[in-house]
Structures are given as C-alpha cells and as structure tokens.
N, C-alpha and C positions, 0 to 999 in steps of 0.2 A: 504494500500500500504506500509506504513512504517513497519508494522509487517512482510510483505513478504520480503522487502529489507533486514531486519535484521534477517530473518529466525526464528521468534518467532512462532513456530508451534502451540503452545497452543492458542496463541492470534489469529492466522489465523483461526484456527478451531472455536473458539468462535465467531469471526466476521461472519464466514460463517453460523453458527447456528442462528445468528440474521438476516439472509437474506442479508448480505452485498454482493454486486455484484463484483466479482473479474475481470469481463470483463471491468469495468470502467477504462478509460485511464487518465494518468496525462498529463501535458502540452507537454511532449515529446512523447505522445502516448504509454506510457509504462503501461502495466498491471501487476497485481500481479504475473501471470505466468512468464512473461518476467523477472521480478525482481528476482524471485527465481531461474530461469534457469541461469541467469547471475551469480548468486552467487554459482551455483553448488549444490543447496540444494534439493536433490532427495526426501527426506522425505516430504518437503513442497510441491513440485510439485505433488506428489502422493496425498497428503491431499487435494489439490485444486481440482483435478479431482474427488476424491471420495466424496467430500462434496459439489460439485456444478455441477449438471448434465449437465448444458448447457455452460460449460467452453469452450471458444474459444481456440483451441489448436494451432492456428497460427496467433495470433495478430501481426500486424506490427507496428514498431515505426516510427519516422519521417524519418528514413533512409530506410524504408521498410524492416528492418531486423526483423526476427521472433525469438522466443525463440530457435528454432532449429538451426538457423544460429549461435546464440551465443554459444550454447553448442558444435557445430562443430568447431567453431573458438577457443574456450577456452579449449576444450579437456575433455568434460564430457561424456564419452561413455555410461554410464549407463542411464543417462538422455536422451541422443540421442535415445537409443533403446526404452525407455519408451514413448517418444514423438512420435516416428514413430509408435509404437503400438497403440497409442491414435489417430492415423490418422492425425498427423500434416502434413500439405501440404508444398510443396516446391514452393516458389515464389522467383523470383530474387529480390535482394535489389536494391538500387539506383545506385550501380556500376555494375548492371547486374550479380552480383555474385550469384551462386547457392550454395547449401550446400557443394558440393565437393570443390568448390573454397575456401570457408571459412576454411574447414578442412585442405586443402593443405597449405594455407597461414599460418595457425596456427601450422603446423607441426604435425598434429594429424593423424598418420597412422592408428591407431586403428579405428578411426571414418571413415576414407576412406574405410576400410574393411567392416565396418558395412553398410555404404551407398551402397557399391557394392552389398552386400547381399540383402538389402531391395529395392534398387532402380535400380539395374542392372548396367548400364554403369556409370562410373565415369569420362568418357572422354567427358566433355562438355565444349565448348568454349564460352567465353563471348564476349561482343561487340567489344573488342579489339583483339579478336581471341586468347585469352590466355586460355589455358586449365589448369587443375590442375597440369599436368606435368610441364608446364612452371612455375607455381607458386612455385612448389616444387624445381625446379632447381634454380630459382631466390633466394629462401630462403636458399639453401644449405642443404636440407633435403635428404641426400644420401639414407637412407633406403626407404623413400617414393618414390624417383625417381626410385630406383631399382624395387620396387613393381609395380609401374605404367608401367614401361617398360616391366616387366615380364608379365603383363596383356595384352601386345601387343596393347597398346593404340596408337592412332594416334601420329605420331612424325613429322607432317608436319610443314610448315612455318607459321608465324603469319603475321599480316598486314605489318610489317616492313621487311618481308621476312627473318626473323630470325628463326633458329632452337633452340631447347632447349639448345644446347651446347653454343650458343651465350650468353645466360643469365648467364652462369657460367664462361665464359672466361674472 
C-alpha cells in the first residue's frame, strides 16, 4: 500500500511479482488502486491491472467512494477513461453522489464529457434532488453550466423548490 500511495512503480511491480494482493484494504478500506487513483498516477494504475488479473476495479472506502469517484472529483480524465475501460462500476457514495456529481463539484468539465460519452445521461439527481447542474451552479463553474444547459438537461426545482439560478443568486 505504501508503495502505491507514493507511486513507486518498480516496488509495486515487484510486490505484485511476489503475489502481494492489491485488493487488501487498510483501516479506511483503501486499496492500492484507490491510493494510486487518488494521486493521479496512471502508470501505477495500469501496472496494477496488468500485473494482477483479479484486481477489483471498484473498491469502496469507508465513505463508499471508489477510485473512479476520486478521479472524477480531482480531474484525472485519462485515468477516468482507463477505469471505465476496465469496467469500473458506478455506485453512489455515502452522500448518494454518483460520478457526475463528483465531476461537477470538482469543476471537471472534461470528465463530465467523458461520462456523457461512456454513461449516457449526466443528469442524475441525488437524494437531495441536486443534479450536476445544481452543483455546477453552486460552485460557479460557468463553462460547465453552459455545457449542461446546452445538453438540455432537466432544469426543474429541487426539494426546496429552488431552480439552479437560486444557487447562484
């Protein structure tokens, strides 16, 4: 795990050659894949998949976040594409956020576009009835708001009967 957190690819590969199991979780339920995704280390992510055939592509931490949640939130589009290619699944986290919510909150328009391509709709509301459009408005991400509006996504009210414009007013 320490080698993955610190992106020591040669050590990660050597550990995998000695049959180390990268699916083992630490006290926070974090795996080696989670650690390398968090740090944006594509080379180590690829090495994990290539050197361990039964790598779990969607491990969840104590907050039910997956490596794909992290790369969507932090803005690592190349890793997001790779994890989607490796069949990482979308599960809501403890806040009921899906991948598009993480990308919208993080201001990662490129990832929103990737998710639209791979997943189809990016207009998904969470338990508070907040869509990625609401999150983009709340964070002040103009280009993302414009993209989401251009996609003709739902512009309806949330549980408080607010429109997206209320979040930016």
